[in-house]
C-alpha positions as CSV (number, residue, x, y, z in Angstrom):
1,M,44.5,-105.9,7.8
2,K,47.5,-104.4,9.6
3,I,49.3,-101.1,8.8
4,N,53.0,-100.7,8.3
5,K,54.2,-100.4,11.9
6,H,57.0,-98.0,10.9
7,Y,54.4,-95.3,10.1
8,T,53.7,-95.2,13.9
9,E,57.3,-94.1,14.4
10,L,56.8,-90.9,12.4
11,S,56.2,-87.6,14.2
12,G,52.5,-86.7,14.4
13,N,52.5,-84.2,11.6
14,Y,54.8,-83.3,8.7
15,L,56.7,-80.1,9.7
16,F,55.0,-77.8,7.1
17,A,51.6,-79.3,7.8
18,E,52.1,-78.4,11.5
19,I,53.2,-74.8,10.6
20,A,50.1,-74.5,8.3
21,R,47.9,-75.7,11.2
22,K,49.3,-73.1,13.6
23,V,49.0,-70.3,11.1
24,Q,45.4,-71.1,10.3
25,A,44.5,-71.2,14.0
26,F,46.2,-67.8,14.5
27,K,44.3,-66.3,11.5
28,A,41.0,-67.6,12.7
29,E,41.6,-65.9,16.1
30,N,43.0,-62.8,14.5
31,P,41.1,-62.3,11.2
32,Q,42.4,-58.7,10.7
33,A,46.0,-59.7,10.9
34,D,48.1,-59.3,7.8
35,V,50.3,-62.4,8.0
36,I,53.5,-62.6,5.9
37,S,55.1,-65.9,5.3
38,L,58.9,-66.3,5.2
39,G,58.5,-69.9,6.2
40,I,57.5,-72.4,3.6
41,G,59.7,-72.2,0.5
42,D,57.0,-71.6,-2.1
43,V,57.7,-69.1,-4.9
44,T,55.7,-65.8,-5.5
45,Q,57.0,-64.7,-8.9
46,P,54.9,-65.7,-12.0
47,L,56.2,-68.0,-14.7
48,C,58.5,-66.3,-17.1
49,P,57.2,-65.4,-20.6
50,V,59.0,-68.2,-22.6
51,V,57.5,-70.8,-20.2
52,V,54.0,-69.4,-20.6
53,E,54.4,-69.4,-24.3
54,A,55.6,-73.0,-24.3
55,L,52.6,-74.1,-22.2
56,H,50.2,-72.4,-24.5
57,K,51.7,-74.0,-27.5
58,A,51.8,-77.4,-25.9
59,A,48.1,-77.0,-24.9
60,D,47.2,-76.1,-28.5
61,E,49.0,-79.3,-29.7
62,M,46.9,-81.4,-27.3
63,A,43.7,-79.9,-28.9
64,V,44.6,-81.4,-32.3
65,A,44.4,-85.1,-33.1
66,A,47.6,-85.0,-35.2
67,T,49.7,-83.5,-32.4
68,F,47.9,-84.9,-29.4
69,R,50.0,-86.8,-26.8
70,G,48.9,-89.6,-24.5
71,Y,51.2,-91.5,-22.2
72,G,54.8,-90.3,-22.5
73,P,58.0,-92.2,-21.9
74,E,58.6,-92.9,-18.3
75,R,62.2,-91.5,-18.5
76,G,60.9,-88.3,-20.1
77,Y,60.8,-87.0,-23.7
78,D,64.1,-86.9,-25.6
79,F,63.7,-83.1,-26.3
80,L,64.0,-82.3,-22.6
81,R,66.5,-85.0,-21.7
82,N,68.8,-83.8,-24.4
83,A,68.4,-80.2,-23.3
84,I,69.4,-81.2,-19.8
85,V,72.5,-83.1,-20.9
86,E,73.7,-80.2,-23.1
87,N,72.9,-77.3,-20.8
88,D,73.3,-78.6,-17.3
89,Y,76.2,-81.0,-17.8
90,R,78.2,-80.9,-21.0
91,S,78.4,-77.1,-20.8
92,R,80.3,-77.7,-17.5
93,G,82.5,-80.4,-19.0
94,I,80.5,-83.3,-17.4
95,D,79.8,-86.3,-19.6
96,I,76.2,-87.5,-18.9
97,D,74.2,-89.6,-21.4
98,A,70.5,-88.9,-22.1
99,D,69.6,-92.4,-20.9
100,E,71.0,-91.5,-17.5
101,V,68.4,-88.7,-17.2
102,F,65.0,-89.5,-15.6
103,V,62.4,-86.6,-15.8
104,S,60.1,-86.5,-12.8
105,D,57.4,-84.4,-11.2
106,G,59.9,-82.9,-8.8
107,A,62.9,-83.6,-6.6
108,K,60.8,-84.3,-3.5
109,S,59.1,-87.3,-5.1
110,D,62.4,-88.8,-6.3
111,T,64.4,-88.2,-3.2
112,G,61.6,-89.9,-1.2
113,N,61.0,-92.7,-3.7
114,F,64.5,-93.7,-4.6
115,Q,65.0,-95.3,-1.2
116,E,62.6,-98.1,-2.4
117,L,65.6,-99.6,-4.2
118,L,67.4,-100.1,-0.9
119,A,67.4,-103.1,1.4
120,E,65.6,-102.6,4.7
121,D,68.8,-103.1,6.7
122,C,70.7,-100.4,4.9
123,V,72.0,-97.8,7.3
124,V,71.3,-94.3,6.1
125,A,73.3,-91.2,7.0
126,V,71.7,-87.7,6.9
127,T,72.9,-84.3,7.9
128,D,71.3,-82.7,11.0
129,P,69.4,-80.4,10.5
130,V,67.9,-82.0,7.4
131,Y,65.1,-81.8,4.9
132,P,62.5,-84.0,6.6
133,V,61.6,-86.1,3.5
134,Y,65.0,-87.9,3.6
135,V,64.4,-89.1,7.1
136,D,60.7,-89.8,7.0
137,S,60.8,-91.8,3.8
138,N,63.4,-94.1,5.3
139,V,61.6,-94.3,8.7
140,M,58.6,-95.5,6.7
141,A,60.7,-98.4,5.4
142,G,62.2,-99.3,8.8
143,R,65.8,-98.2,8.2
144,R,68.2,-97.0,10.8
145,I,69.2,-93.4,10.5
146,V,72.6,-92.0,11.5
147,K,72.6,-88.2,12.0
148,L,75.6,-86.1,11.2
149,P,75.4,-82.8,13.1
150,C,76.0,-79.6,11.2
151,T,76.5,-76.8,13.7
152,A,78.1,-73.3,13.9
153,E,81.0,-75.0,15.7
154,N,81.9,-77.2,12.6
155,G,80.9,-74.5,10.1
156,F,77.9,-76.5,9.1
157,V,80.2,-79.0,7.4
158,P,79.3,-82.6,8.4
159,E,82.0,-84.9,9.6
160,L,82.4,-88.3,7.9
161,P,80.4,-91.0,9.7
162,A,82.1,-92.7,12.6
163,E,80.5,-96.0,11.7
164,H,79.8,-97.7,8.4
165,V,76.8,-96.4,6.5
166,D,75.4,-97.6,3.2
167,V,73.7,-94.4,1.9
168,I,74.4,-90.7,2.5
169,Y,71.9,-87.9,1.7
170,L,73.6,-84.6,0.9
171,C,71.8,-81.4,-0.1
172,Y,73.9,-78.5,-1.3
173,P,73.2,-75.6,-1.4
174,N,71.7,-76.8,1.8
175,N,68.1,-76.8,2.8
176,P,67.5,-75.6,5.6
177,T,70.8,-73.9,6.5
178,G,71.6,-72.2,3.2
179,T,75.2,-73.2,3.5
180,T,77.4,-74.9,0.9
181,L,80.4,-77.2,0.4
182,T,83.4,-76.3,-1.7
183,K,84.7,-78.7,-4.3
184,E,87.4,-79.9,-1.9
185,Q,84.9,-80.5,0.9
186,L,82.6,-82.4,-1.4
187,R,85.6,-84.4,-2.8
188,K,86.0,-85.9,0.8
189,W,82.5,-87.4,0.6
190,V,83.0,-88.8,-2.9
191,D,86.3,-90.4,-1.8
192,Y,84.6,-91.8,1.3
193,A,81.8,-93.3,-0.8
194,L,84.2,-94.9,-3.2
195,Q,86.3,-96.4,-0.5
196,S,83.5,-97.7,1.7
197,G,81.0,-98.8,-1.0
198,A,78.4,-96.3,0.1
199,I,76.1,-94.4,-2.3
200,I,75.5,-90.7,-2.2
201,F,72.0,-89.3,-2.9
202,Y,72.9,-85.7,-3.8
203,D,70.0,-83.1,-3.8
204,A,71.1,-80.2,-6.0
205,A,67.6,-78.5,-6.1
206,Y,69.1,-75.1,-5.4
207,E,72.3,-75.2,-7.5
208,A,71.0,-72.3,-9.7
209,F,71.3,-69.9,-6.8
210,I,75.0,-70.5,-6.4
211,Q,77.1,-67.3,-6.6
212,S,80.5,-68.4,-5.5
213,E,83.0,-69.8,-8.0
214,D,84.4,-72.6,-5.7
215,V,81.0,-74.1,-5.0
216,P,80.1,-77.0,-7.4
217,H,76.8,-77.0,-9.2
218,S,76.9,-80.8,-9.6
219,I,78.5,-83.6,-7.6
220,Y,79.7,-84.9,-11.0
221,E,82.3,-82.1,-11.0
222,I,84.1,-84.3,-8.6
223,P,86.1,-87.2,-10.1
224,G,84.7,-90.6,-9.3
225,A,81.2,-89.3,-8.5
226,K,79.6,-91.1,-11.5
227,E,80.5,-94.4,-9.8
228,C,78.9,-93.5,-6.4
229,A,76.3,-90.8,-6.6
230,V,72.7,-90.2,-7.8
231,E,71.8,-86.5,-8.3
232,F,68.4,-84.9,-8.0
233,H,67.3,-81.6,-9.6
234,S,64.2,-79.5,-9.5
235,Y,62.7,-76.6,-11.6
236,S,60.4,-75.7,-8.7
237,K,62.4,-72.8,-7.3
238,T,64.6,-71.9,-10.3
239,A,61.7,-71.6,-12.7
240,G,58.7,-71.2,-10.4
241,F,57.4,-74.7,-11.2
242,T,56.0,-75.5,-7.7
243,G,52.6,-75.6,-9.4
244,I,53.7,-77.0,-12.7
245,R,55.7,-79.9,-11.2
246,C,58.9,-81.0,-13.1
247,G,62.4,-82.0,-12.2
248,Y,64.9,-84.7,-13.0
249,T,67.2,-87.3,-11.5
250,I,70.6,-88.4,-12.9
251,V,71.4,-92.1,-12.4
252,P,74.7,-92.9,-14.0
253,K,75.1,-96.3,-15.4
254,G,78.3,-96.6,-13.4
255,V,76.5,-96.5,-10.0
256,K,76.1,-100.1,-9.0
257,S,75.1,-101.9,-5.8
258,E,75.4,-105.3,-4.2
259,G,72.8,-107.7,-5.6
260,V,70.7,-110.5,-4.1
261,K,69.9,-114.1,-5.0
262,S,66.4,-115.4,-5.0
263,E,64.4,-118.2,-6.6
264,K,63.5,-116.1,-9.6
265,Y,66.6,-113.9,-10.0
266,D,70.3,-114.4,-9.6
267,L,71.5,-110.9,-8.9
268,A,74.3,-111.9,-6.5
269,G,76.8,-109.7,-8.3
270,T,76.6,-106.0,-8.8
271,V,73.4,-104.4,-10.1
272,S,73.0,-101.2,-12.0
273,L,70.8,-98.7,-10.2
274,N,70.0,-97.1,-13.5
275,A,68.3,-100.3,-14.6
276,L,66.5,-100.8,-11.3
277,W,65.2,-97.2,-11.2
278,S,64.0,-97.6,-14.8
279,R,62.1,-100.8,-13.7
280,R,60.6,-99.0,-10.7
281,Q,59.5,-96.0,-12.7
282,S,58.0,-98.0,-15.5
283,T,55.9,-99.8,-12.9
284,K,54.8,-97.0,-10.6
285,F,55.1,-93.8,-12.7
286,N,53.4,-92.9,-16.0
287,G,55.7,-90.0,-16.8
288,T,55.7,-86.2,-16.3
289,S,53.1,-84.4,-18.3
290,Y,53.9,-83.3,-21.8
291,L,53.0,-79.7,-21.0
292,S,55.4,-79.6,-18.0
293,Q,58.2,-81.0,-20.1
294,R,57.7,-78.5,-22.9
295,A,57.7,-75.7,-20.3
296,A,60.9,-77.0,-18.8
297,E,62.5,-77.2,-22.3
298,A,61.8,-73.5,-22.8
299,I,64.0,-72.4,-19.9
300,Y,67.1,-73.7,-21.8
301,T,66.5,-71.3,-24.7
302,P,68.7,-68.1,-24.7
303,E,65.6,-66.1,-23.8
304,G,64.6,-68.6,-21.1
305,K,68.0,-68.5,-19.5
306,Q,67.9,-64.7,-19.3
307,Q,64.4,-64.7,-17.8
308,I,65.1,-67.4,-15.3
309,R,68.3,-65.6,-14.2
310,A,66.2,-62.4,-13.6
311,T,63.9,-64.3,-11.3
312,I,66.7,-65.9,-9.4
313,D,68.3,-62.4,-9.0
314,Y,65.0,-61.1,-7.7
315,Y,64.9,-63.7,-4.9
316,M,68.6,-63.3,-4.1
317,Q,68.0,-59.6,-3.6
318,N,65.5,-60.5,-0.9
319,A,68.1,-62.8,0.6
320,R,70.7,-59.9,0.7
321,L,68.1,-57.5,2.2
322,M,67.2,-59.9,5.0
323,R,70.8,-61.0,5.7
324,E,72.0,-57.4,6.0
325,A,69.0,-56.0,7.9
326,L,69.0,-58.9,10.5
327,T,72.7,-58.7,10.9
328,D,72.5,-55.0,11.5
329,I,70.1,-55.4,14.4
330,G,72.2,-58.1,16.1
331,F,71.0,-61.4,14.7
332,T,73.5,-64.1,13.8
333,V,72.7,-65.2,10.2
334,Y,74.1,-68.0,8.1
335,G,73.2,-68.8,4.4
336,G,71.5,-66.4,2.0
337,T,74.7,-66.0,-0.1
338,D,74.6,-69.1,-2.4
339,A,71.1,-70.2,-1.5
340,P,67.6,-68.7,-1.0
341,Y,67.5,-69.7,2.7
342,L,68.7,-67.9,5.8
343,W,69.5,-69.9,9.0
344,V,69.0,-67.4,11.8
345,K,70.0,-68.0,15.4
346,V,67.1,-67.4,17.8
347,P,68.1,-64.2,19.8
348,G,67.9,-63.8,23.5
349,L,66.3,-60.4,23.0
350,T,62.7,-61.7,23.0
351,P,60.5,-62.9,25.9
352,V,60.8,-66.5,24.6
353,G,64.4,-66.6,25.5
354,E,67.4,-68.0,23.6
355,G,67.2,-71.5,22.2
356,S,63.5,-72.2,21.6
357,S,62.8,-72.3,17.9
358,W,59.1,-73.1,18.2
359,G,58.9,-70.4,20.9
360,F,60.4,-67.9,18.6
361,F,58.1,-69.1,15.8
362,D,55.1,-68.3,18.1
363,W,56.6,-64.9,19.1
364,M,57.2,-63.9,15.5
365,L,53.7,-64.9,14.5
366,Q,51.9,-63.2,17.4
367,N,54.0,-60.0,17.5
368,A,55.2,-59.4,14.0
369,H,52.6,-61.5,12.1
370,V,55.5,-63.1,10.3
371,V,55.8,-66.9,9.6
372,C,59.2,-68.5,9.9
373,T,60.2,-72.2,10.1
374,P,61.4,-73.6,13.4
375,G,64.8,-75.2,13.1
376,A,63.8,-77.9,15.6
377,G,61.6,-79.3,12.9
378,F,64.6,-80.2,10.8
379,G,66.3,-82.2,13.6
380,P,67.9,-81.8,17.0
381,S,70.8,-79.7,15.7
382,G,68.2,-77.2,14.4
383,E,67.1,-76.2,17.8
384,G,68.0,-72.6,18.5
385,Y,67.5,-71.6,14.9
386,V,64.7,-70.6,12.5
387,R,64.8,-70.7,8.7
388,L,63.7,-67.8,6.6
389,T,63.1,-68.0,2.8
390,A,63.7,-65.4,0.2
391,F,60.8,-66.4,-2.0
392,G,58.5,-63.6,-1.0
393,T,57.8,-60.4,-2.9
394,H,60.2,-57.5,-2.4
395,E,57.3,-55.6,-0.8
396,N,56.4,-58.3,1.7
397,T,60.0,-59.0,2.5
398,E,60.7,-55.4,3.3
399,K,57.5,-55.1,5.3
400,A,58.4,-58.3,7.3
401,I,61.9,-57.1,8.2
402,R,60.5,-53.7,9.3
403,R,58.0,-55.5,11.6
404,I,60.7,-57.7,13.1
405,T,63.0,-54.7,13.7
406,N,60.2,-52.6,15.3
407,R,59.2,-55.3,17.7
408,L,62.6,-56.3,19.0
């Protein structure tokens, strides 16, 4: 038996697992320390009332033979897929069909798994810094990665690839930098994909946090995107579903790829990714739980929309507090306006010196008892920055900022 050699090319630990290891070691040595996490993007606010009610009702249905549900459809139940189409797309003038919606257990799974449809020799472009799953899942498959630097010098807007690439991962609002693209900036990528034959994997997990009018909520707001883009969504941060697990992926029937010819199949022409993804899901995925899908359906009710908006506003209040307070004491801060993440330049004010993101992580943990995420963990262009999340409570966010301020 031999292992997949490409796994040996991965870094020793997944970024957030390494952070957890360091934090646990610190707590073991300092059991009295009150550690506040502004690092990992997990939510703190409870599920909203309509979601809890929907979960209770669905659980009651599962306790009665007449309404019990077993395996569900791999693409998701019609009640949720139709709600997604009407509320997330047609309400914005976007024509998406229900059979182009695939309900999942979260965007992380689908953004990592969708690359299984790609040939091994596909060249994959990612922004740098980048959400690690995009890179790691393709490294596991042995693909070559092209990094597109996003820095303060280019306004964190990536340049088009200088060489041909087959697949482009874009995440906007961006994780980790919290920055966004305008419609005109995103149009450049859609035009490139259409002209070059590339496919865009567009992660819109944080679109509900957008405040600015010129920032698109979906790549399908751009003409032509339904021929070149797959879009991923998540309820994890918008509705607090990190523990419930539910999201969805849009695979338009117009997105096609070059086929292959084999002894069994003649797919030498163009192949629909919608059909291939459906085949993959029906083989390797038994569908998202009925309870999770009923919970997701509830957020599209009038009461659900109002309650979810209140939760999003709660987190964005944290983002404003951190952005303003850190800027006031001399930090250079990006993001936090249309996203729940702040991208903070490591200051030269601390003993660790300017430029070391892991060094500043250690300094923050040891001196302020606050956890951040080192930017270097997101790629070479992340060195010199740390990511802070707005998903804490108001009380802990205020306390963490006071500690940082008092120790600088």
